[in-house]
DSSP file (Angstrom, degrees, kcal/mol; ACC not computed):
  #  RESIDUE AA STRUCTURE BP1 BP2  ACC     N-H-->O    O-->H-N    N-H-->O    O-->H-N    TCO  KAPPA ALPHA  PHI   PSI    X-CA   Y-CA   Z-CA
    1    1 A M              0   0    0      0, 0.0     2,-0.1     0, 0.0     0, 0.0   0.000 360.0 360.0 360.0 130.1   28.3   10.6  -13.5
    2    2 A D     >  -     0   0    0      1,-0.1     4,-1.9     4,-0.0     3,-0.3  -0.389 360.0-106.4 -83.4 166.4   26.0   13.0  -15.4
    3    3 A R  H  > S+     0   0    0      1,-0.2     4,-2.4     2,-0.2     5,-0.2   0.851 117.3  55.9 -60.2 -38.5   22.9   14.6  -13.8
    4    4 A E  H  > S+     0   0    0      1,-0.2     4,-2.2     2,-0.2    -1,-0.2   0.893 107.2  49.4 -63.7 -40.0   20.5   12.4  -15.7
    5    5 A T  H  > S+     0   0    0     -3,-0.3     4,-2.5     2,-0.2    -1,-0.2   0.913 110.7  50.0 -65.3 -42.9   22.1    9.2  -14.4
    6    6 A V  H  X S+     0   0    0     -4,-1.9     4,-1.9     2,-0.2    -2,-0.2   0.922 110.9  49.3 -62.0 -44.6   22.0   10.4  -10.8
    7    7 A A  H  X S+     0   0    0     -4,-2.4     4,-1.5     1,-0.2    -1,-0.2   0.918 112.3  48.3 -62.0 -42.7   18.3   11.3  -11.2
    8    8 A D  H  X S+     0   0    0     -4,-2.2     4,-1.1     1,-0.2    -1,-0.2   0.903 108.9  53.6 -64.4 -40.6   17.5    7.9  -12.6
    9    9 A A  H  < S+     0   0    0     -4,-2.5     3,-0.3     1,-0.2    -1,-0.2   0.868 109.3  48.3 -63.5 -36.9   19.4    6.1   -9.9
   10   10 A R  H  < S+     0   0    0     -4,-1.9    -1,-0.2     1,-0.2    -2,-0.2   0.811 108.8  54.1 -73.2 -28.6   17.5    7.9   -7.1
   11   11 A A  H  < S+     0   0    0     -4,-1.5    -1,-0.2    -5,-0.2    -2,-0.2   0.706  93.6  80.6 -79.0 -19.7   14.1    7.1   -8.8
   12   12 A V  S  < S-     0   0    0     -4,-1.1    29,-0.1    -3,-0.3    57,-0.0  -0.778  76.8-138.7 -93.2 122.7   14.8    3.4   -9.0
   13   13 A P        -     0   0    0      0, 0.0    57,-0.1     0, 0.0    -2,-0.1  -0.299  17.7-120.4 -73.8 162.9   14.1    1.5   -5.7
   14   14 A D  S    S+     0   0    0      1,-0.1    27,-0.1     2,-0.1    -2,-0.0   0.833 101.0  22.8 -68.4 -32.9   16.4   -1.3   -4.4
   15   15 A E  S    S-     0   0    0     25,-0.1    -1,-0.1     1,-0.0    24,-0.1  -0.892 103.9 -83.4-127.9 157.1   13.4   -3.7   -4.5
   16   16 A P        -     0   0    0      0, 0.0     2,-0.4     0, 0.0    24,-0.2  -0.347  49.8-154.0 -58.0 144.6   10.2   -3.6   -6.6
   17   17 A A  E     -A   39   0A   0     22,-2.3    22,-2.9    -4,-0.1     2,-0.5  -0.972  11.0-158.0-129.2 140.9    7.6   -1.4   -4.8
   18   18 A L  E     -A   38   0A   0     -2,-0.4    20,-0.2    20,-0.2     2,-0.1  -0.974  11.6-147.5-118.4 123.9    3.8   -1.5   -4.9
   19   19 A Q        -     0   0    0     18,-2.6    18,-0.4    -2,-0.5     3,-0.1  -0.470  43.5 -75.0 -81.6 161.7    1.7    1.5   -4.0
   20   20 A S        -     0   0    0     -2,-0.1    -1,-0.1     1,-0.1    17,-0.1  -0.277  53.0-108.8 -57.5 137.2   -1.7    1.1   -2.4
   21   21 A A        -     0   0    0     85,-0.2    15,-0.2    15,-0.1     3,-0.1  -0.386  43.3-115.6 -64.0 145.3   -4.4    0.0   -4.8
   22   22 A W  B    S+B   35   0A   0     13,-1.9    13,-3.5     1,-0.3     2,-0.1  -1.000  88.0  24.2-139.0 138.4   -6.9    2.7   -5.5
   23   23 A P  S    S-     0   0    0      0, 0.0    -1,-0.3     0, 0.0    -2,-0.0   0.641  82.4-171.3 -77.7 149.2   -9.8    2.9   -4.9
   24   24 A N  S    S+     0   0    0      1,-0.2     2,-0.2    -3,-0.1    85,-0.1  -0.855  76.2  43.3-150.4 110.4   -9.9    0.5   -1.9
   25   25 A P  S    S-     0   0    0      0, 0.0     2,-0.5     0, 0.0    84,-0.2   0.355  99.1-147.6 -67.9 153.7  -12.5   -0.3   -0.8
   26   26 A Y  E     -d  109   0B   0     82,-3.4    84,-2.9    -2,-0.2     2,-0.6  -0.862  12.1-159.7-105.3 128.7  -13.8   -0.7   -4.3
   27   27 A Q  E >   -d  110   0B   0     -2,-0.5     3,-1.9    82,-0.2     5,-0.4  -0.940   7.7-155.8-108.8 116.8  -17.4   -0.1   -5.3
   28   28 A R  G >  S+     0   0    0     82,-1.0     3,-1.9    -2,-0.6    -1,-0.1   0.861  92.4  65.3 -56.7 -36.7  -18.4   -1.7   -8.5
   29   29 A S  G 3  S+     0   0    0      1,-0.3    -1,-0.3     2,-0.1    82,-0.1   0.648  85.0  74.6 -64.8 -13.3  -21.2    0.8   -9.0
   30   30 A S  G <  S-     0   0    0     -3,-1.9    -1,-0.3     1,-0.1    -2,-0.2   0.742  95.3-136.9 -71.0 -21.5  -18.5    3.5   -9.4
   31   31 A G    <   +     0   0    0     -3,-1.9    -2,-0.1    -4,-0.3    -3,-0.1   0.475  63.0 122.4  77.9   0.6  -17.7    2.3  -12.9
   32   32 A R        -     0   0    0     -5,-0.4     2,-0.3     1,-0.0    -1,-0.3  -0.335  58.9-126.2 -86.5 171.8  -14.0    2.6  -12.2
   33   33 A H        -     0   0    0     -3,-0.1     2,-0.5    -2,-0.1    44,-0.2  -0.829  28.6-106.5-110.2 156.3  -11.2    0.1  -12.3
   34   34 A I  E     - C   0  76A   0     42,-3.4    42,-1.9    -2,-0.3     2,-0.4  -0.738  38.1-147.8 -82.3 129.0   -8.8   -0.7   -9.4
   35   35 A A  E     -BC  22  75A   0    -13,-3.5   -13,-1.9    -2,-0.5     2,-0.4  -0.839  13.5-169.0-104.9 135.5   -5.4    0.7  -10.2
   36   36 A F  E     - C   0  74A   0     38,-3.4    38,-2.9    -2,-0.4     2,-0.5  -0.983   4.9-161.5-119.4 130.6   -2.1   -0.8   -9.1
   37   37 A R  E     - C   0  73A   0     -2,-0.4   -18,-2.6   -18,-0.4     2,-0.4  -0.964  10.8-177.6-114.8 126.9    1.1    1.1   -9.5
   38   38 A V  E     -AC  18  72A   0     34,-2.5    34,-2.7    -2,-0.5     2,-0.5  -0.968  15.8-152.3-124.8 138.5    4.4   -0.8   -9.3
   39   39 A T  E     -AC  17  71A   0    -22,-2.9   -22,-2.3    -2,-0.4     2,-0.3  -0.953  17.1-154.9-110.7 123.1    7.9    0.5   -9.5
   40   40 A L  E     - C   0  70A   0     30,-3.0    30,-1.7    -2,-0.5     3,-0.1  -0.747  18.0-164.9-101.0 143.2   10.4   -1.9  -11.0
   41   41 A N  S    S+     0   0    0     -2,-0.3     2,-0.3    28,-0.2    28,-0.1   0.540  80.6  24.5 -99.9 -10.5   14.2   -1.9  -10.3
   42   42 A T  S    S-     0   0    0     26,-0.1     2,-0.3    28,-0.1    -1,-0.1  -0.957 101.7 -79.4-143.6 161.5   15.0   -4.2  -13.2
   43   43 A V        +     0   0    0     -2,-0.3     2,-0.3    26,-0.1    23,-0.1  -0.500  68.1 170.0 -61.1 125.7   13.4   -5.2  -16.5
   44   44 A S  E     -H   67   0C   0     23,-2.0    23,-3.8    -2,-0.3     2,-0.6  -0.964  43.7-121.3-145.1 154.3   10.7   -7.6  -15.4
   45   45 A R  E     -H   66   0C   0     -2,-0.3    53,-3.4    21,-0.3    54,-0.4  -0.890  38.0-164.1 -93.7 123.4    7.7   -9.6  -16.5
   46   46 A V  E     +E   97   0B   0     19,-0.6     2,-0.4    -2,-0.6    18,-0.3  -0.923  12.6 177.7-118.5 134.9    4.8   -8.6  -14.3
   47   47 A E  E     -E   96   0B   0     49,-2.1    49,-3.2    -2,-0.4     2,-0.5  -0.997  19.1-142.2-135.7 138.7    1.5  -10.4  -13.8
   48   48 A L  E     +E   95   0B   0     -2,-0.4    13,-2.9    47,-0.2     2,-0.4  -0.880  20.8 178.6-101.5 128.9   -1.5   -9.6  -11.6
   49   49 A R  E     -EF  94  60B   0     45,-2.6    45,-3.3    -2,-0.5     2,-0.4  -0.978  11.5-156.8-127.0 145.1   -3.4  -12.4   -9.9
   50   50 A V  E     -EF  93  59B   0      9,-2.3     8,-3.2    -2,-0.4     9,-1.4  -0.977   9.9-170.8-125.2 136.0   -6.3  -12.0   -7.5
   51   51 A Y  E     -EF  92  57B   0     41,-2.5    41,-2.8    -2,-0.4     6,-0.2  -0.907  17.7-129.8-124.8 149.1   -7.4  -14.6   -5.0
   52   52 A N  E >   -E   91   0B   0      4,-2.2     3,-2.0    -2,-0.3    39,-0.2  -0.295  46.1 -88.0 -83.8-179.8  -10.4  -15.0   -2.7
   53   53 A V  T 3  S+     0   0    0     37,-0.5    38,-0.1     1,-0.3    -1,-0.1   0.675 128.3  59.9 -68.0 -15.4  -10.1  -15.7    1.1
   54   54 A L  T 3  S-     0   0    0      2,-0.1    -1,-0.3     0, 0.0     3,-0.1   0.450 119.6-109.5 -87.3  -0.9  -10.0  -19.4    0.4
   55   55 A G  S <  S+     0   0    0     -3,-2.0     2,-0.4     1,-0.3    -2,-0.1   0.582  70.5 145.0  84.6  10.3   -6.9  -19.0   -1.8
   56   56 A Q        -     0   0    0      1,-0.1    -4,-2.2     2,-0.0     2,-0.3  -0.685  53.6-119.0 -85.1 132.1   -8.7  -19.7   -5.0
   57   57 A E  E     +F   51   0B   0     -2,-0.4    -6,-0.3    -6,-0.2     3,-0.1  -0.533  36.7 169.7 -70.3 128.4   -7.5  -17.7   -8.0
   58   58 A V  E     +     0   0B   0     -8,-3.2    23,-1.7     1,-0.3     2,-0.3   0.540  64.4  23.1-114.4 -14.2  -10.4  -15.6   -9.4
   59   59 A Y  E     -F   50   0B   0     -9,-1.4    -9,-2.3    21,-0.2     2,-0.3  -0.987  52.7-178.7-154.7 142.8   -8.4  -13.4  -11.9
   60   60 A R  E     -F   49   0B   0     -2,-0.3   -11,-0.2   -11,-0.2     2,-0.1  -0.966  22.7-137.0-142.3 125.3   -5.2  -13.5  -13.8
   61   61 A S        -     0   0    0    -13,-2.9     2,-0.2    -2,-0.3    15,-0.0  -0.362  27.5-103.7 -76.2 159.6   -3.9  -10.7  -16.1
   62   62 A A        -     0   0    0     -2,-0.1     2,-0.7   -15,-0.1   -14,-0.1  -0.599  31.6-125.6 -77.1 144.6   -2.4  -11.3  -19.5
   63   63 A V        -     0   0    0     -2,-0.2   -16,-0.1     1,-0.1     3,-0.1  -0.848  23.7-174.1 -95.5 119.2    1.3  -11.0  -19.6
   64   64 A A        -     0   0    0     -2,-0.7     2,-0.2     1,-0.4    -1,-0.1   0.430  50.1 -90.3 -93.8   0.6    2.3   -8.5  -22.3
   65   65 A G  S    S-     0   0    0    -19,-0.2   -19,-0.6     2,-0.0    -1,-0.4  -0.725  70.5 -19.8 120.2-173.4    6.0   -9.0  -22.1
   66   66 A D  E     -H   45   0C   0     -2,-0.2   -21,-0.3   -21,-0.2   -23,-0.1  -0.460  56.0-146.1 -74.0 140.1    8.9   -7.5  -20.1
   67   67 A L  E     -H   44   0C   0    -23,-3.8   -23,-2.0    -2,-0.2     3,-0.1  -0.839  19.6-118.7-103.1 143.3    8.4   -4.0  -18.6
   68   68 A P        -     0   0    0      0, 0.0   -28,-0.2     0, 0.0   -26,-0.1  -0.228  43.0 -75.0 -74.3 168.8   11.3   -1.6  -18.3
   69   69 A V  S    S+     0   0    0    -28,-0.1     2,-0.3   -30,-0.1   -28,-0.2  -0.362  95.3  52.4 -58.8 140.2   12.7   -0.1  -15.1
   70   70 A G  E    S-C   40   0A   0    -30,-1.7   -30,-3.0   -28,-0.1     2,-0.3  -0.824  94.2 -29.3 128.7-166.1   10.4    2.5  -13.6
   71   71 A E  E     +C   39   0A   0     -2,-0.3     2,-0.3   -32,-0.3   -32,-0.2  -0.707  53.7 177.6 -95.1 138.8    6.8    3.0  -12.6
   72   72 A H  E     -C   38   0A   0    -34,-2.7   -34,-2.5    -2,-0.3     2,-0.4  -0.961  18.7-138.8-137.3 153.0    3.9    1.2  -14.3
   73   73 A A  E     -C   37   0A   0     -2,-0.3     2,-0.3   -36,-0.2   -36,-0.2  -0.924  15.9-177.8-115.3 139.6    0.1    1.1  -13.8
   74   74 A M  E     -C   36   0A   0    -38,-2.9   -38,-3.4    -2,-0.4     2,-0.3  -0.965  10.4-158.0-128.3 148.3   -2.1   -2.0  -14.0
   75   75 A T  E     -C   35   0A   0     -2,-0.3     2,-0.3   -40,-0.2   -40,-0.2  -0.914   9.0-168.2-128.6 157.2   -5.8   -2.0  -13.7
   76   76 A W  E     -C   34   0A   0    -42,-1.9   -42,-3.4    -2,-0.3    -2,-0.0  -0.995  18.8-145.1-141.9 139.4   -8.5   -4.6  -12.7
   77   77 A N        -     0   0    0     -2,-0.3     3,-0.1   -44,-0.2   -46,-0.1   0.316  46.7-108.7 -91.0   8.9  -12.3   -4.2  -13.1
   78   78 A G  S    S+     0   0    0      1,-0.3     8,-1.1   -44,-0.1     2,-0.3   0.738  81.7 116.4  74.6  21.6  -13.2   -6.2  -10.0
   79   79 A R  B     -I   85   0D   0      6,-0.2    -1,-0.3     1,-0.1    -2,-0.1  -0.786  68.9 -97.2-121.0 164.0  -14.5   -9.2  -12.0
   80   80 A R    >   -     0   0    0      4,-3.3     3,-1.9    -2,-0.3   -21,-0.2  -0.148  47.0 -95.7 -66.9 170.7  -13.6  -12.8  -12.4
   81   81 A Q  T 3  S+     0   0    0    -23,-1.7   -22,-0.1     1,-0.3    -1,-0.1   0.847 129.2  53.7 -56.7 -35.9  -11.5  -14.0  -15.3
   82   82 A N  T 3  S-     0   0    0    -24,-0.2    -1,-0.3     2,-0.1    -2,-0.1   0.266 122.8-107.9 -85.8  12.4  -14.7  -14.9  -17.2
   83   83 A N  S <  S+     0   0    0     -3,-1.9    -2,-0.1     1,-0.3    -1,-0.0   0.516  73.8 140.7  74.8   9.2  -16.0  -11.3  -16.6
   84   84 A Q        -     0   0    0      1,-0.1    -4,-3.3    -5,-0.0    -1,-0.3  -0.616  59.2-105.4 -78.1 141.0  -18.6  -12.3  -13.9
   85   85 A P  B     -I   79   0D   0      0, 0.0     2,-0.2     0, 0.0    -6,-0.2  -0.357  32.3-126.0 -65.6 146.1  -18.8   -9.9  -11.0
   86   86 A L        -     0   0    0     -8,-1.1     3,-0.1     1,-0.1     2,-0.0  -0.599  26.3-104.6 -87.6 153.4  -17.3  -11.0   -7.7
   87   87 A A        -     0   0    0     -2,-0.2    22,-0.1     1,-0.1    -1,-0.1  -0.332  47.7 -85.3 -69.2 157.6  -19.3  -11.1   -4.5
   88   88 A N  S    S+     0   0    0     20,-0.1     2,-0.3    -2,-0.0    22,-0.2  -0.350  85.1  80.9 -57.5 145.3  -18.7   -8.4   -1.9
   89   89 A G  E    S- G   0 109B   0     20,-2.2    20,-3.0    -3,-0.1     2,-0.4  -0.956  78.4 -40.1 151.3-167.7  -15.8   -9.3    0.4
   90   90 A I  E     + G   0 108B   0     -2,-0.3   -37,-0.5    18,-0.2     2,-0.3  -0.788  48.3 175.8 -99.1 135.4  -12.0   -9.5    0.9
   91   91 A Y  E     -EG  52 107B   0     16,-3.0    16,-3.4    -2,-0.4     2,-0.5  -0.906  22.9-133.6-132.8 161.1   -9.7  -10.4   -2.0
   92   92 A F  E     -EG  51 106B   0    -41,-2.8   -41,-2.5    -2,-0.3     2,-0.4  -0.971  12.2-156.0-123.7 119.9   -5.9  -10.5   -2.2
   93   93 A A  E     -EG  50 105B   0     12,-3.1    12,-2.4    -2,-0.5     2,-0.4  -0.790  12.4-169.8 -93.4 134.5   -4.1   -9.1   -5.2
   94   94 A S  E     -EG  49 104B   0    -45,-3.3   -45,-2.6    -2,-0.4     2,-0.6  -0.990  12.6-151.1-128.3 127.6   -0.6  -10.5   -5.9
   95   95 A L  E     -EG  48 103B   0      8,-3.3     7,-2.6    -2,-0.4     8,-1.5  -0.874  12.1-154.6 -97.0 122.9    1.9   -9.2   -8.3
   96   96 A L  E     -EG  47 101B   0    -49,-3.2   -49,-2.1    -2,-0.6     2,-0.6  -0.846   5.1-161.5 -95.3 128.7    4.2  -11.8   -9.8
   97   97 A I  E >  S-EG  46 100B   0      3,-2.7     3,-1.5    -2,-0.5   -51,-0.2  -0.955  77.5 -15.9-114.8 118.0    7.5  -10.5  -10.9
   98   98 A D  T 3  S-     0   0    0    -53,-3.4    -1,-0.2    -2,-0.6   -52,-0.1   0.870 131.9 -51.9  52.6  40.7    9.3  -12.8  -13.3
   99   99 A G  T 3  S+     0   0    0    -54,-0.4    -1,-0.3     1,-0.2   -53,-0.1   0.304 117.4 106.0  87.2  -8.0    7.0  -15.6  -12.2
  100  100 A A  E <  S- G   0  97B   0     -3,-1.5    -3,-2.7    -5,-0.0     2,-0.3  -0.895  76.3-115.5-109.3 132.2    7.5  -15.3   -8.4
  101  101 A P  E     + G   0  96B   0      0, 0.0    -5,-0.2     0, 0.0     3,-0.1  -0.486  50.2 153.7 -63.1 122.9    4.8  -13.7   -6.1
  102  102 A R  E     +     0   0B   0     -7,-2.6     2,-0.4     1,-0.3    -6,-0.2   0.717  52.5  35.4-122.0 -37.0    6.5  -10.6   -4.8
  103  103 A L  E     - G   0  95B   0     -8,-1.5    -8,-3.3   -86,-0.1     2,-0.3  -0.986  61.0-175.7-132.8 129.4    4.0   -8.0   -3.7
  104  104 A Q  E     - G   0  94B   0     -2,-0.4     2,-0.3   -10,-0.2   -10,-0.2  -0.917   4.2-179.1-126.4 150.7    0.5   -8.5   -2.2
  105  105 A Q  E     - G   0  93B   0    -12,-2.4   -12,-3.1    -2,-0.3     2,-0.4  -0.996  26.2-124.5-144.7 146.7   -2.4   -6.2   -1.2
  106  106 A K  E     - G   0  92B   0     -2,-0.3     2,-0.4   -14,-0.2   -14,-0.2  -0.751  26.9-164.6 -88.2 136.2   -5.8   -6.8    0.4
  107  107 A I  E     - G   0  91B   0    -16,-3.4   -16,-3.0    -2,-0.4     2,-0.5  -0.977   7.0-154.0-123.1 135.3   -8.7   -5.5   -1.6
  108  108 A L  E     - G   0  90B   0     -2,-0.4   -82,-3.4   -18,-0.2     2,-0.5  -0.945   7.1-161.0-110.2 123.1  -12.2   -4.9   -0.2
  109  109 A I  E     +dG  26  89B   0    -20,-3.0   -20,-2.2    -2,-0.5     2,-0.3  -0.912  20.4 163.8-105.2 126.7  -15.1   -5.1   -2.7
  110  110 A V  E      d   27   0B   0    -84,-2.9   -82,-1.0    -2,-0.5    -2,-0.0  -0.912 360.0 360.0-135.2 160.8  -18.4   -3.5   -1.6
  111  111 A D              0   0    0     -2,-0.3   -84,-0.1   -84,-0.2    -1,-0.1   0.361 360.0 360.0-109.5 360.0  -21.6   -2.3   -3.2
């Protein structure tokens, strides 16, 4: 096994991994987007969905195709699918990997 293969094997997790969303709590007035970093262990189709505390979907990202093994960043502007601002409160971000919900995080939106 060459050195490059060993380095790649150590960088790839056994399971997909999601780092903490940043910034969280999220302030709309900051002008930033919420960033999600996911590390994939296989080539996968990844989609971000956001739900309110009632379980209603408020946002769904477009799926751009399969992502390669490694670390990837996704962002969300804290708004509904129709670009309307969301009320302050708790939301749940879910990353679907190949169509199945795999990784979830709680997001707090404040002003």
